[in-house]
C-alpha positions in Angstrom: -1.8 -36.7 -2.8 -3.8 -35.8 0.3 -3.4 -32.3 1.5 -1.5 -32.0 4.8 -3.2 -30.5 7.8 -0.9 -27.5 7.9 -1.5 -26.6 4.2 -5.3 -27.2 4.6 -5.4 -24.7 7.5 -3.8 -22.1 5.3 -6.4 -22.5 2.5 -9.7 -23.1 4.3 -11.1 -20.9 7.1 -12.6 -22.3 10.2 -16.3 -23.0 10.2 -18.7 -20.3 11.4 -16.2 -17.5 11.3 -17.8 -14.1 11.5 -16.7 -10.7 10.3 -15.6 -7.9 12.6 -18.4 -5.6 13.8 -19.9 -3.0 11.3 -19.1 -0.2 13.7 -15.4 -0.8 13.1 -15.8 0.5 9.5 -17.2 3.9 10.4 -16.5 4.8 14.0 -14.2 7.8 14.4 -12.6 6.4 17.6 -11.8 3.0 15.9 -10.3 4.8 13.0 -8.0 7.0 15.2 -6.9 3.9 17.1 -5.9 2.2 13.9 -3.9 5.2 12.7 -2.1 5.6 16.0 -1.5 2.0 16.9 -0.9 0.7 13.4 -0.2 3.2 10.6 1.8 5.6 12.7 3.6 2.9 14.5 4.4 -0.1 12.2 6.5 -0.2 9.1 4.4 1.0 6.1 5.3 0.5 2.4 5.7 4.0 1.0 6.8 3.7 -2.6 9.1 1.9 -5.0 12.7 2.7 -5.2 12.5 3.3 -9.0 11.0 6.7 -8.1 14.1 7.5 -6.0 16.9 6.5 -8.4 19.2 9.6 -8.2 20.0 12.3 -5.6 17.2 14.9 -5.2 14.4 12.6 -6.4 11.5 12.5 -3.9 8.1 11.1 -3.2 5.7 13.1 -0.9 2.2 12.3 0.1 -0.1 12.1 3.2 -0.2 8.6 4.7 -3.0 8.0 7.3 -3.3 11.7 7.9 0.4 12.6 8.2 2.4 14.2 5.4 5.6 12.3 4.7 8.4 12.8 2.2 11.2 10.4 1.3 14.1 11.5 -0.9 17.5 10.3 -2.2 20.1 12.4 -0.4 23.2 13.9 -1.8 25.1 11.0 -0.2 23.0 8.5 -2.1 21.1 7.3 1.0 17.3 7.3 1.4 16.1 10.0 3.9 12.6 10.3 5.4 10.9 13.2 7.1 7.5 14.5 8.1 6.7 16.9 5.3 6.2 19.7 7.9 8.2 22.8 8.3 9.3 23.5 11.9 8.3 27.2 11.6 4.5 27.3 11.1 3.7 23.7 9.9 3.5 24.3 6.2 4.6 21.5 3.8 8.1 21.7 2.6 7.6 19.8 -0.6 4.4 19.9 -2.7 2.9 16.4 -2.7 3.7 14.2 -5.6 7.0 12.8 -7.0 9.8 14.7 -8.7 13.3 16.0 -8.2 14.5 19.0 -6.2 17.9 20.5 -5.5 16.7 22.1 -2.2 14.1 21.5 0.5 12.4 24.9 0.7 9.3 25.5 2.7 6.3 26.5 0.5 5.2 29.2 3.0 8.1 31.4 4.2 11.1 29.9 2.3 12.9 28.2 5.1 15.6 25.9 3.6 16.7 22.5 4.9 19.5 20.2 3.7 18.9 16.6 2.7 19.7 15.5 6.3 16.8 17.7 7.5 18.9 20.3 9.2 17.7 24.0 8.8 20.2 25.9 6.7 18.5 29.3 6.1 15.5 31.2 7.5 15.4 34.2 5.1 14.5 37.5 6.8 13.7 35.9 10.1 15.8 38.3 12.2 17.5 37.5 15.5 20.3 34.9 15.7 19.6 32.9 12.6 22.7 30.8 13.1 21.5 29.6 16.5 18.0 29.0 15.1 19.5 26.7 12.4 21.6 24.9 15.0 18.6 23.9 17.1 16.1 23.2 14.3 15.7 20.2 12.1 12.8 18.4 10.3 11.1 15.7 12.2 12.7 12.4 11.0 11.0 9.3 9.7 12.7 5.9 9.6 13.4 4.5 6.2 14.3 1.0 5.1 14.4 -0.7 1.7 13.8 -4.3 0.7 13.8 -5.7 -2.9 13.2 -2.3 -4.3 10.3 -1.6 -1.9 10.7 1.5 0.3 9.2 1.3 3.8 8.8 4.0 6.4 8.0 4.1 10.1 6.8 7.2 11.9 7.4 5.6 15.3 10.2 6.9 17.5 11.2 3.3 18.2 9.8 1.2 15.3 9.3 -2.6 15.4 12.0 -4.9 14.0 11.9 -4.4 10.3 12.6 -8.0 9.3 9.7 -9.2 11.4 7.4 -6.7 9.7 8.1 -8.4 6.3 6.8 -11.7 7.6 6.8 -14.4 4.8 7.2 -11.8 2.0 10.9 -12.5 1.3 10.0 -16.2 0.7 7.0 -15.3 -1.5 9.2 -13.0 -3.7 12.3 -15.2 -3.8 11.8 -15.9 -7.5 11.1 -12.2 -8.4 13.6 -9.4 -9.0 11.5 -6.3 -8.2 14.6 -4.1 -8.6 14.5 -4.9 -12.3 11.3 -3.0 -12.8 11.3 0.6 -14.2 8.8 3.2 -13.3 6.0 3.8 -15.9 3.2 5.8 -14.3 1.1 6.5 -11.2 -2.6 6.5 -10.7 -4.8 7.3 -7.7 -8.4 6.6 -6.9 -10.6 8.0 -4.1 -13.1 5.6 -2.5 -16.0 6.4 -0.2 -15.3 3.5 2.1 -13.1 2.4 5.1 -9.7 1.1 4.2 -10.7 -2.3 5.7 -13.6 -2.6 3.3 -11.3 -2.4 0.3 -8.7 -4.8 1.8 -11.4 -7.4 2.5 -12.4 -7.2 -1.1 -8.8 -7.9 -2.2 -8.5 -10.8 0.3 -10.9 -13.1 -1.5 -11.7 -14.3 -5.0 -15.2 -15.3 -4.2 -16.6 -12.3 -6.0 -14.7 -12.6 -9.2 -17.3 -14.6 -11.3 -20.0 -12.1 -10.3 -18.1 -8.8 -10.4 -15.1 -9.2 -12.8 -16.1 -10.8 -16.1 -12.9 -9.7 -17.8 -10.7 -11.2 -15.1 -12.9 -14.3 -14.8 -12.5 -14.9 -18.6 -8.7 -15.4 -18.0 -8.5 -17.5 -14.8 -9.5 -21.0 -13.8 -11.8 -20.1 -10.9 -12.1 -23.7 -9.7 -8.5 -23.8 -8.8 -8.5 -20.3 -7.2 -7.3 -20.2 -3.6 -5.8 -17.7 -1.1 -2.9 -19.0 0.9 -2.3 -17.2 4.2 1.0 -17.0 5.9 2.9 -14.8 8.3 1.6 -11.3 7.6 0.9 -12.1 3.9 -1.7 -13.7 1.7 -1.0 -15.2 -1.8 -3.6 -15.5 -4.5 -3.0 -18.7 -6.5 -4.9 -19.7 -9.7 -4.3 -21.2 -13.1 -5.2 -19.7 -16.4 -7.8 -21.1 -18.7 -6.1 -23.1 -21.5 -7.6 -21.0 -24.2 -6.4 -17.7 -22.6 -2.8 -18.8 -21.7 -1.2 -16.7 -24.5 -3.3 -13.6 -24.3 -4.2 -13.2 -20.7 -2.8 -10.1 -18.9 -3.7 -11.7 -15.5 -0.8 -14.0 -15.0 1.8 -13.9 -12.3 1.9 -13.4 -8.5 -0.6 -11.5 -6.4 0.6 -10.9 -2.8 -1.0 -8.9 0.0 1.2 -7.6 2.9 -0.3 -6.5 6.2 -1.8 -4.1 6.6 -2.3 -2.1 3.4 -0.3 -3.2 0.4 -0.8 -5.5 -2.6 2.0 -6.5 -5.0 0.4 -7.5 -8.3 3.2 -8.9 -10.3 2.7 -9.9 -13.9 4.9 -11.5 -16.5 6.7 -8.3 -17.4 5.4 -5.7 -15.0 3.9 -4.9 -11.6 1.2 -2.8 -10.0 2.3 -1.7 -6.5 -1.0 -1.0 -4.8 -1.0 1.0 -1.5 -4.3 1.4 0.4 -4.1 4.7 2.2 -6.6 5.5 5.0 -8.0 9.1 4.6 -10.8 9.0 7.1 -13.3 6.6 8.8 -15.2 6.3 5.5 -12.7 7.4 2.9 -9.7 5.7 1.3 -7.1 6.5 -1.3 -5.7 3.8 -3.7 -2.2 4.7 -4.8 -1.1 2.7 -7.9 2.5 2.6 -9.1 2.9 0.8 -12.5 6.3 -0.6 -13.3 7.6 -2.7 -16.2 10.8 -4.4 -17.1 10.7 -2.5 -20.4 9.2 0.9 -20.7 10.3 1.7 -24.3 7.8 3.0 -26.8 7.8 -0.4 -28.5 6.3 -2.0 -25.4 3.8 0.7 -24.7 0.8 -1.1 -26.3 1.5 -4.3 -24.3 2.0 -2.4 -21.1 -1.1 -0.3 -21.6 -3.1 -3.5 -21.9 -2.1 -4.4 -18.3 -3.0 -0.9 -17.0 -6.3 -0.8 -18.8 -7.4 -4.1 -17.3 -6.3 -2.9 -13.9 -8.4 0.2 -14.3 -11.4 -1.8 -15.3 -11.1 -4.2 -12.3 -10.5 -1.3 -9.9 -13.6 0.6 -11.0 -15.7 -2.6 -10.5 -14.2 -3.0 -7.0 -14.8 0.7 -6.1 -18.4 0.5 -7.0 -19.1 -2.6 -4.8 -16.9 -1.4 -1.9 -18.8 1.9 -1.8 -22.1 0.0 -1.8 -20.9 -2.2 1.0 -19.7 0.8 3.0 -23.1 2.5 2.9 -24.7 -0.7 4.3 -22.1 -1.1 7.0 -23.0 2.4 8.2 -26.8 2.0 7.9 -27.3 0.5 11.3 -29.0 -2.7 10.2 -26.1 -5.2 9.6 -23.6 -6.0 12.4 -21.7 -9.2 11.4 -21.9 -11.9 8.8 -20.7 -15.5 8.4 -17.6 -16.0 6.2 -17.2 -18.8 3.6 -14.7 -21.5 4.8 -13.9 -22.3 1.1 -13.4 -18.7 -0.2 -12.9 -16.2 2.6 -10.0 -17.6 4.7 -8.0 -14.6 3.6 -10.7 -12.3 5.2 -10.5 -14.4 8.4 -6.7 -14.0 8.4 -7.1 -10.2 8.0 -9.7 -9.9 10.6 -7.6 -11.8 13.2 -4.8 -9.2 12.6 -7.3 -6.3 12.9 -8.6 -7.6 16.2 -5.1 -7.8 17.5 -4.7 -4.0 16.9 -7.7 -3.4 19.1 -7.0 -6.0 21.8 
């Protein structure tokens, strides 16, 4: 059956599309603008709710230069704060994930309750009760969707439902809340966050760069379907690998910095965290439907392949970043067959700088 024009537009990029300028991958001013206008303003996926199952459980890390913590309060609700004591700007919680009965500053021991209100300032002197009355942690907005925890650092954040774009429709056959936490992994890359996202947004490089992945998939059927704020990777499996392949399921990117790699029995929640103009952190959260010891070998197979593919991606992204910063290359022409996802991403990046 002939492909409809609307569907065709989603799969193939326009002819002669070009990349954004090389300067946008290393310029400090560009980086700061993206942090302020995007990462510090929009809704950002922060973690999976499986890490925050019971009161006192928390996740804390620095997102686009700002330390943030999200915890499950004593009332069972999710709470978000800048991980920054109001006294002398120390962190309240050590970065990572865990469980705590009290929010106590690491520096001078100021204590806050799970609503962010200052409860104690040991040895401070003066009117401690008045100090507590007027002092609270800086709040961060928190919302949850399908087990995914989002935060916004903006005083007045955008409409949350609009931020999700077409993600609810893409996940309507998936129950992400059924996944249980397995493990975390993080990788530091010497590249701009956009360099890595672009790599995720196309499968053009798979036959060259990822032999293990290419062994499983039917590359001829590979396509990236772009929709409202998302992109879906679609491909079939080779007939001889249908039983053994770890690479089966749904791969979805959500603007600006998240990938949900959903397999038959598990998921890798991939958060791309800007650290600097030419440095990025990949935060991986592995979740599975069954995390019992009996399933560990099967689950580890998925994680090991993920690690292999990631190392291959890191190597090429760091090479690309060096050349983007070398002052020779400015823009390049994008493949209308394979890089429509990159065009989709670039259009959204340009809107941030408009």
